[in-house]
C-alpha positions as a Python dict, from the first residue, in 0.01 Angstrom:
ca = {
    (1, 'M'): (0, 0, 0),
    (2, 'R'): (-367, 1, -105),
    (3, 'D'): (-454, -155, -437),
    (4, 'R'): (-730, -29, -662),
    (5, 'A'): (-991, -267, -522),
    (6, 'A'): (-924, -149, -166),
    (7, 'R'): (-949, 213, -274),
    (8, 'R'): (-1288, 153, -431),
    (9, 'A'): (-1416, -27, -123),
    (10, 'D'): (-1427, 297, 76),
    (11, 'E'): (-1475, 561, -196),
    (12, 'H'): (-1719, 612, -480),
    (13, 'D'): (-1595, 443, -795),
    (14, 'V'): (-1351, 666, -980),
    (15, 'F'): (-1108, 608, -1264),
    (16, 'D'): (-761, 715, -1155),
    (17, 'I'): (-519, 852, -1418),
    (18, 'L'): (-157, 924, -1324),
    (19, 'M'): (65, 1137, -1550),
    (20, 'V'): (443, 1103, -1513),
    (21, 'C'): (755, 1293, -1624),
    (22, 'T'): (1087, 1371, -1455),
    (23, 'G'): (1063, 1678, -1233),
    (24, 'N'): (682, 1706, -1237),
    (25, 'I'): (692, 2075, -1316),
    (26, 'C'): (662, 2083, -1698),
    (27, 'R'): (524, 1797, -1907),
    (28, 'S'): (323, 1592, -1657),
    (29, 'P'): (149, 1890, -1492),
    (30, 'M'): (56, 2024, -1835),
    (31, 'A'): (-78, 1681, -1927),
    (32, 'E'): (-261, 1656, -1593),
    (33, 'L'): (-428, 1993, -1628),
    (34, 'I'): (-516, 1951, -1996),
    (35, 'L'): (-666, 1606, -1939),
    (36, 'A'): (-847, 1699, -1618),
    (37, 'D'): (-1006, 1995, -1795),
    (38, 'A'): (-1115, 1780, -2089),
    (39, 'L'): (-1267, 1516, -1859),
    (40, 'S'): (-1421, 1761, -1610),
    (41, 'G'): (-1772, 1711, -1747),
    (42, 'A'): (-1774, 1338, -1674),
    (43, 'V'): (-1983, 1283, -1362),
    (44, 'D'): (-2180, 992, -1216),
    (45, 'A'): (-2550, 983, -1132),
    (46, 'S'): (-2479, 1168, -807),
    (47, 'G'): (-2292, 1447, -985),
    (48, 'R'): (-1951, 1334, -860),
    (49, 'Q'): (-1642, 1338, -1080),
    (50, 'V'): (-1575, 1009, -1257),
    (51, 'F'): (-1208, 1075, -1336),
    (52, 'R'): (-926, 1166, -1101),
    (53, 'V'): (-624, 1302, -1289),
    (54, 'H'): (-299, 1374, -1105),
    (55, 'S'): (74, 1364, -1172),
    (56, 'A'): (416, 1294, -1028),
    (57, 'G'): (781, 1287, -1132),
    (58, 'T'): (1044, 1015, -1130),
    (59, 'Y'): (1268, 1275, -964),
    (60, 'G'): (988, 1506, -861),
    (61, 'L'): (1078, 1849, -729),
    (62, 'H'): (848, 1805, -432),
    (63, 'G'): (647, 2114, -346),
    (64, 'Y'): (753, 2317, -649),
    (65, 'P'): (489, 2504, -850),
    (66, 'I'): (443, 2443, -1220),
    (67, 'D'): (716, 2592, -1442),
    (68, 'A'): (640, 2954, -1533),
    (69, 'H'): (619, 2888, -1907),
    (70, 'A'): (395, 2585, -1856),
    (71, 'G'): (178, 2783, -1617),
    (72, 'R'): (142, 3066, -1868),
    (73, 'L'): (26, 2822, -2137),
    (74, 'M'): (-232, 2671, -1904),
    (75, 'T'): (-360, 3015, -1806),
    (76, 'D'): (-389, 3104, -2174),
    (77, 'R'): (-614, 2799, -2213),
    (78, 'G'): (-837, 2915, -1928),
    (79, 'I'): (-696, 2658, -1685),
    (80, 'D'): (-583, 2778, -1341),
    (81, 'P'): (-246, 2615, -1250),
    (82, 'S'): (-191, 2804, -924),
    (83, 'A'): (-278, 2518, -690),
    (84, 'F'): (-40, 2271, -854),
    (85, 'R'): (257, 2140, -652),
    (86, 'A'): (506, 1881, -773),
    (87, 'R'): (543, 1536, -616),
    (88, 'E'): (776, 1240, -649),
    (89, 'I'): (616, 919, -774),
    (90, 'T'): (564, 627, -536),
    (91, 'A'): (473, 263, -589),
    (92, 'S'): (143, 330, -411),
    (93, 'M'): (44, 593, -667),
    (94, 'V'): (107, 345, -946),
    (95, 'A'): (-73, 61, -766),
    (96, 'E'): (-387, 272, -726),
    (97, 'A'): (-389, 407, -1084),
    (98, 'D'): (-620, 263, -1347),
    (99, 'L'): (-411, 422, -1621),
    (100, 'V'): (-56, 562, -1613),
    (101, 'L'): (56, 792, -1895),
    (102, 'T'): (420, 895, -1914),
    (103, 'A'): (614, 1155, -2111),
    (104, 'T'): (873, 907, -2242),
    (105, 'R'): (955, 538, -2271),
    (106, 'E'): (1216, 586, -1999),
    (107, 'H'): (947, 707, -1760),
    (108, 'R'): (726, 414, -1857),
    (109, 'A'): (1008, 173, -1768),
    (110, 'H'): (1054, 348, -1432),
    (111, 'V'): (684, 309, -1353),
    (112, 'V'): (679, -59, -1438),
    (113, 'T'): (993, -117, -1230),
    (114, 'L'): (817, 44, -934),
    (115, 'H'): (509, -174, -978),
    (116, 'P'): (551, -454, -1235),
    (117, 'R'): (180, -540, -1243),
    (118, 'S'): (111, -197, -1391),
    (119, 'A'): (268, -291, -1727),
    (120, 'Q'): (-65, -350, -1902),
    (121, 'R'): (-201, -11, -1798),
    (122, 'T'): (111, 202, -1845),
    (123, 'F'): (182, 379, -2173),
    (124, 'T'): (358, 688, -2296),
    (125, 'I'): (107, 965, -2371),
    (126, 'R'): (172, 951, -2744),
    (127, 'E'): (174, 571, -2751),
    (128, 'F'): (-168, 561, -2585),
    (129, 'G'): (-307, 810, -2834),
    (130, 'R'): (-175, 601, -3122),
    (131, 'L'): (-309, 272, -2983),
    (132, 'C'): (-650, 427, -2932),
    (133, 'T'): (-682, 472, -3309),
    (134, 'G'): (-733, 96, -3331),
    (135, 'I'): (-1030, 96, -3092),
    (136, 'D'): (-1383, 87, -3232),
    (137, 'P'): (-1604, 297, -3001),
    (138, 'A'): (-1896, 69, -3081),
    (139, 'T'): (-1719, -216, -2898),
    (140, 'L'): (-1700, -22, -2570),
    (141, 'P'): (-1961, -98, -2302),
    (142, 'P'): (-2239, 161, -2273),
    (143, 'G'): (-2352, 322, -1951),
    (144, 'D'): (-2109, 321, -1660),
    (145, 'A'): (-1818, 554, -1741),
    (146, 'V'): (-1562, 376, -1523),
    (147, 'R'): (-1641, 43, -1685),
    (148, 'R'): (-1607, 206, -2026),
    (149, 'A'): (-1271, 361, -1933),
    (150, 'R'): (-1135, 28, -1810),
    (151, 'A'): (-1238, -128, -2142),
    (152, 'V'): (-1049, 144, -2330),
    (153, 'V'): (-728, 66, -2140),
    (154, 'A'): (-765, -308, -2199),
    (155, 'A'): (-832, -252, -2570),
    (156, 'A'): (-530, -22, -2602),
    (157, 'A'): (-306, -279, -2436),
    (158, 'A'): (-433, -541, -2679),
    (159, 'Q'): (-321, -320, -2970),
    (160, 'R'): (44, -326, -2863),
    (161, 'G'): (266, -467, -3136),
    (162, 'M'): (16, -364, -3402),
    (163, 'F'): (91, 11, -3398),
    (164, 'T'): (466, 44, -3341),
    (165, 'A'): (665, 365, -3379),
    (166, 'P'): (1024, 485, -3337),
    (167, 'R'): (1121, 633, -3001),
    (168, 'H'): (1093, 995, -3113),
    (169, 'E'): (726, 934, -3199),
    (170, 'D'): (654, 790, -2854),
    (171, 'D'): (823, 1055, -2641),
    (172, 'V'): (741, 1416, -2551),
    (173, 'A'): (1072, 1604, -2533),
    (174, 'D'): (1160, 1784, -2211),
    (175, 'P'): (1120, 2162, -2254),
    (176, 'Y'): (1271, 2245, -1914),
    (177, 'G'): (1503, 2545, -1935),
    (178, 'A'): (1407, 2617, -2295),
    (179, 'R'): (1209, 2901, -2448),
    (180, 'L'): (832, 2927, -2446),
    (181, 'T'): (817, 2781, -2797),
    (182, 'A'): (951, 2448, -2665),
    (183, 'F'): (672, 2439, -2407),
    (184, 'E'): (418, 2522, -2677),
    (185, 'A'): (546, 2230, -2883),
    (186, 'S'): (519, 1993, -2584),
    (187, 'A'): (169, 2112, -2499),
    (188, 'A'): (62, 2070, -2861),
    (189, 'L'): (191, 1711, -2874),
    (190, 'I'): (18, 1628, -2546),
    (191, 'T'): (-310, 1783, -2657),
    (192, 'E'): (-303, 1605, -2993),
    (193, 'A'): (-221, 1268, -2834),
    (194, 'L'): (-498, 1299, -2574),
    (195, 'A'): (-775, 1410, -2809),
    (196, 'L'): (-896, 1064, -2913),
    (197, 'P'): (-843, 903, -2569),
    (198, 'V'): (-1060, 1175, -2412),
    (199, 'T'): (-1344, 1094, -2651),
    (200, 'L'): (-1311, 721, -2592),
    (201, 'L'): (-1280, 751, -2214),
    (202, 'A'): (-1560, 999, -2151),
    (203, 'G'): (-1787, 950, -2452),
    (204, 'D'): (-2063, 1211, -2465),
    (205, 'Q'): (-1932, 1368, -2142),
    (206, 'A'): (-1601, 1472, -2296),
    (207, 'R'): (-1549, 1846, -2300),
    (208, 'R'): (-1538, 1975, -2656),
}
């Protein structure tokens, strides 16, 4: 299993974000695609992508495409979901991630069980969005985007206990098997929760 330092020793420095749900065909791929699109403008001095966004499921339906409703919503946003294929999460994925965002508290617990040292960089999507409200952008380091993103995660972790919420305000409900409106509701929650983190992570390079 490679840790994050080993990964960076043989690759250009990137900030790895892992999104997690259950089957990896509804919530986490929507979150992956929405976030990747929003961060797509963040590049280093060589024009290479700063952020790597990917996803997996705690019981991932390996090789499956994105759910049809979820795919339709992404297409409506101008995001092509056709290349997406589901995966099952592994400890290595967690070990290499700089930030892990999960659909629910249950998924967060699963991630931390897989790799206990990830606890300080693992949040539910909505929890992370809430904790980011306590971060002053002026306190983040200027310049290097990866350094800035790491500072955002550390600052969010430091806010834990100061911005608590009941479970239903931390979780994104599973729309699997439901009507399109349930997927729209999930996508809206994900988009809303990620709006401030995108600005903090990418700064002026965030896609508006």
